[in-house]
N, C-alpha and C positions, 0 to 999 in steps of 0.2 A: 353786838353788845360792846359798849365802851367802858373804860375804867377811868374815873375822874377823881383825882386827889389834888388838894390845894397845892401841895409841894410840886406836882408835875405841871400844873397849869400856870404857875407863877402869877403874873399880874392879871390873867384872864379871870373874868367873873365866871361863876358856875353856869350861868345862862349862855354866855357867849361861847364857852367851851362846848356845850351841847350843840350849838349851831354849827361850830367848826368841825367837830369830830363825829357827829351823828347822834341820834337819839337812842337812849337805852332806858330800860325800866329804872325807876328811881332807886338809887343805891341805898342799901341799908346804912344805918348810922354805924360809925366805927364802934367796934366792940373789942374789949380786952378779954383774952382767954387765959386761963391757968395762972392768973396773977403774976405773969412774967413781964408785963409792961409792953407787950407787942399787940397793937390793934389790928384787926382784920375788918375790912369793909368792902363795899362795892361788889363787883362780879366775883372777886375772890372769896368774899364773905358768903355769897350765895352758893358757890361751889363747895365751900368748906362746911357749911351748915345744912344745906338743903339736899345735897346729893347723898343718897344712902351709903353708909359705910366709909365715906371719905374722912370725916372727922376722927372716927375711931382708928382708922388706918394711919393717918398722918400724925396724930398726937398733937402736942402743943406747938404754937408758933414759936419760932426761934429767931425771927427777924421781922422787921416791918417790911412793907412792900418796897421792892428794889426795882428801879427802872432798868429796862433792858434795851440796848441800843437798836437791835434789829426790829424793824417794823413798829416802833413805838410801843413795845410791849412792856410787861412787868412780871415779876415773880415774887413769891414769898416762900420762905424756907420754914419747914416744920420739922419736928423730931425725926420723922421717918420718910420724908420726901418733900416735894414742893408743889405749889400750884403756879402754873404759867398762864399768862393772859396776853392776848394781842387783839387789836380791833378786828382782824380777819379770822381769828380762830376761836375766840371766846376764852373762857377760863376752864382749865382742866388739871386735875391732879395727876402727878406722876411719881412713881416710887419703885422700889424693889429691883428685880433683875431687868425689867423693861427700862426702868429709869437709868440703870447702870449702862445698858447697851446704848441708849440714846446719848448719854454723856460721852461714851467712847467715840461716838460718831460726831461729836461737836455740839451737842445740845441744840438750841434753836438756830445756831449759826451753821449747822451741818446740813447734809443732804436731806434729812427728814424734816427740818423746820420745826414749827410749833406743833404740839399735840392739838388735834381737832376733835378728839373724843376722850372719854375716860376709858379705863380698862373695861373690856367686854368679855364676859364668860362665854366660851364657845359651846356649840351644841353637844360635844362629847362630855361636857362637865368637867374636863380636866384642864384644858388649855385656856389661855386668854390672849387677846390681841388689843393693841391700842393703835389708833389711826393718827397719822401725822400729815402735815401738808405735803410731804414728798413720798409717802409710802406708809407702811405699817410695820409694827414689830409684833411677832408671834412668839408665845412662850408655852411650853408644856413641861411637865416634870422630867421627862426622859430625853428632851431635845434641847432645852435651854432657850434663851431669847435670841432671835435673829430677825433682821429687817428683810422685808421683801418689797421690791419696787420695780419700776421700769418695765422693760420688755419681758424679763423673766417673771415679774409679778403678773403681767398680762397672761402669759402662757400658763402659769400656775392657776390663775383664776379661771381660765378656760377649762382647766381640768378639775374644777370644783374645789379649789383651795385645799385646806387641810383634810376635808372629808373625801377628797378624790383619790386617784390612784397614786399620787406622789406623797401624800401625808404632810406632816409638818417639816419646815426647814430645819436642817441640822448643822448648817454652816452659813456664814455670811457669803456674799458674792466674793469670788476670788478671781484674780487675774491669772490666767494660765500662761506659763512662760512661752514666749514665741507666738502668742495669739493676741489679736487686738481686742477680742471680745472678752466676756466674763462667763463664769459658770457658777452654779450654786447647787449644793447637794441637799436633797430632801430625803425623808426617811426611806422612801422606796425608789429613789433614782434621782439622777441629775437633770437639771434644765440649764441649757447654755444659750448664749446669744452672742453674735458677732456682727459688726457692721458690714462685714464682707461675706457673710455666710451665703451659701449657695446650695441648691438641691444636689444630692449625691446620685449620679446616674447609675452606679452599681447597686445602690439600694433599690432603685426602681426595677432594675434588671432582676435582682434576687426576688423581689416581691412578685413580679410577673411570672418568673419561672416556677416558683414553688408554692406560692400562697394564693394565687388567683384562681377562682373556679374555672374549670375547663381550659386551663392553660395548656399550651402545646407541649408535648414531650417528644423526645427522640424516638425514632422508630423502634418499636419493641419494648419501650419502657412503660412504667406505670407510675402515676402520680395521684395523690389525694391530699386534701387540705381541710381543716376544720378548726373551729375555735375551741381549743381544749384546755387553755390555761387562763388564769385571772388576768384582768387588765393590770398593767404595770407601768413604771416609769419608762419613758422612751429612750432605750439604749440602742435603737436600730434593730436590724434583722441579724440574728446569729445563725450561722450555718455550721453544722457538724457533718463531715463527710469522710467516707472511707474509700480508698482507691488503691489499685495495684500500680505502683510506680515503675517507671523505666529505670533499671539499675544494672544493666548489662547481664542480667540473669536470663538465659534463653527461655526458661519456663515462663517467667514474668513477661517477657517480650511476646510470647505466644498468646497469653490470656489477659494481659494487662490493659491499662487505660492509656498507655503511651504518653505519659507526661510526668513531670515532677511537681514541686510545690507551685501553687498558682492561687492568685487572689481573684481570678475571673469567676463570677458567680456561675457561669455556664461550663466551667471546666469539668470534663468527664469524670465520673466517679461511679463506683458500684452501688453506693447508697448514700443518700443525702437527707438530713433532717434540718429544716429551716424553722426558725421561731421569730415571730414578730413580737418583740418585747412589750410594745405598747398595747396591742390589741389582744394578745394571748393566742393568736392564730398560729397553728403549726402545719407545716407542709412536709410531706415525705415523698421522695422520688427514688425509684430503683431502676437501674439500667438493665437493658438486655445484656447478655454476655456473648463474647465473641472469641473464637479461636482463629488466630492468624497464622495458619500453617497449610499452605497449598498442597503439601504432600500428604496431608491427613484427610481421611473421609469425613472428619468432623469439622473441617474448615468452614467458617461462616459464623453466623450469629443465631442465637435462640432468644425468643421473647422472654421477658422477665416472668418469673413465677408470681402467683397472686400476692397482693399486698394486704396484710391483715393487721388491724390494731388489736393487740391482745397482751395481757399481763404476762403471758407465757414467754414473751420476748425477754423477760428478766432472768429466765432460767438458762444457765450455761448448758447448751445442748450440742451434741455432735451428730445426732441422727439427721438424715437427709429428708426432713419433712418438706414437701414441695411447696413451701410458701415463705414469703418474706414477712417477718414479724417486727412490730415496733410498739413501744409503750412510752408515754410522756406523762409526767406528773409534777406538780409544784412541790418544792421542798421547804418553803418558808423563806422569809426575807428576800423575796424576789428571785429565788433560784429555782432551777428545775433539774429533774433527773430524766435522762433519755436512755432507754434500753433498745438495742437493735440486735436482731438475730436474722441475718440475711443468708440466702442460699443461692448458689450459682445456678444459672439457667440450664446448665448442662447436667444437673443432677437428674438421674433417671435415663440419660441418653446412653444407649448400649455402646460399649467400647470406649467411653470417656475415662481416661486413666486417673483423673483426679476426682471422680465422682464420689469417692468414699472418704474424702478428707474432712467432711463435716461442714460446719457453718462458720460465718463470720459473726462472732459474738462480742458485744461491747456495751458497757454501761458508763454513761458520762454524767458527772455532776457539775453544773455550771452555777457558781455563786457570785453575785455582784461583788466586785472588789470594794472593800471599805474605803472610807475617806482617807486619802493619803496626803497629809499636809505638806510633806516634803516635796512631792511631785505635783501637788495641786491637781491630782488626777483621781477620778472616781467613776470612770465610765466603762471600764473593762470588767472582765470576769476572771475569777479564780477557777481553775479547771482541775478536776480529778477524774481519772478513768481507770477502770479495771477491764481489761480487754485481751483478746487474742494478740499475739505478737505479730501477726500478719493480718491484713495488709497495712499500708500507711494511712494515717488519719490527719486531718487538719481542721481547726476550729477558727472561724473568721467572724468578724463583726462589721456590718455595713451601716454606718450612721445615716440617719435620714437627711441631716443637714451637715455640710462641711464648713469648717471655720473660714475657708476661702477656696477659691477655685483650684489652687495648687496643693491642697491638703490631700493626704493619702485617702483613697476612697474605701479601702479595706483596712481594718485593724486586726492584726494577728492576735489570737487568744491562746493558741496551743498547736503543737505539731509533733507527731511521732512518726519516725521512719520505720518501715517494715523490716522484718528479718527474712525468713524463707517460707514458702508456701506450706512446707511440711510442718511448720510450727503451729498450724491450725490444730494439730494433734497434741501440742505441748500445753503445759499449764499456762494460765494467763499471767499477766504482769500488771502492776499498778503504776500509773504515771501521773505527775502533778506539775502544776505551774501556778504560782501565786504572785503575780506581778501585774502592775498597771499596763495599759496598752503600750506596746512597743513592737519594733520590727523583729526582735529576737523572740521567737515563739517556742523555743526548744523546751520540751517537758522532760523532767527527770524521772526515770523509770527504775523500779526495783522488782526483783523476781524474775 
């Protein structure tokens, strides 16, 4: 559709202009509205008078048609917005917060270009969107107006736009310091893109170890996985695991996992819970237990006790029930609660001196970290736990894609060092960490 005014065509006749610029439906005669002396005609007149709601929303014209340099377009200003026209986009009204956002991005000269649609009410009845040559702007009452385009827009669309697991955008694209790519925060999680992004091998390793049906386990261990949680924004695989660390304590050396902090998905632990944040799949793995004491008749390993999904795992218990219990549930806002009550494989073995110490009890709350404008980071989790003071615990996140091949493959979310094995009989304590992804995962504990 073209826009033909005598002032724009200069010496050209109306007929020669149509031949040069293309054929459109015959323009309406110029019409003055509101007795303010500004006439409206052509494609802008059609948009103003024939599109439902536009005239009432825009109000009276406050200017005549104004030529726009980019693409041979034009605009006309009204009380509450404008109508923009170009040969390639047609005439469309723009106003309100979407119009403000478009203006912040450079109007038709910015990345979005001209509008190619009017505002469209979305299926939820709350939000609206407007399509432009270079992308779209989405608005809802609780998220504001934000543009979506490019590779992030493609990935968001593949996840069913605002009706999918990510929801509406709540930020524009941001450049993350030190990264060539960009990231954008949506209501239920971030989407990132980098020209140098690469698959994360440790994500694959964690998925295969804990979340794949019939995945192999170490001798004597038990593993199971199921889709227990809602679909969510892809923040990678999160692993919560408890282990008895090497700390020069002879008892810990005899019964421990013989390691310290580790980002290796396969690092030995007494119990591990893994969560695929995108699919909602949860995997649980319990190790066999070993006594490394050649002088003892108990030297050697025992197979893990049965693994049971039960809400009873939320109960702080010291009795030697011969089963490992876990419970996982969503907490809203994309977070989860994980409860674990694990028992040593040697419970019930005659002569085992630590058989009456009780169980390893812990409840973890993982809440997606809110948008952090200072750090341009919103990919990690805030962590709170109420747990036994023994053993050690660590929480790690393995992104599906890395910003580049040299990026850290594991992101620390939280870590708590153990006290003494006899503290299994002591009151629990509470530990927290509310920080974006960083290499310092130390949690502050009270009690």
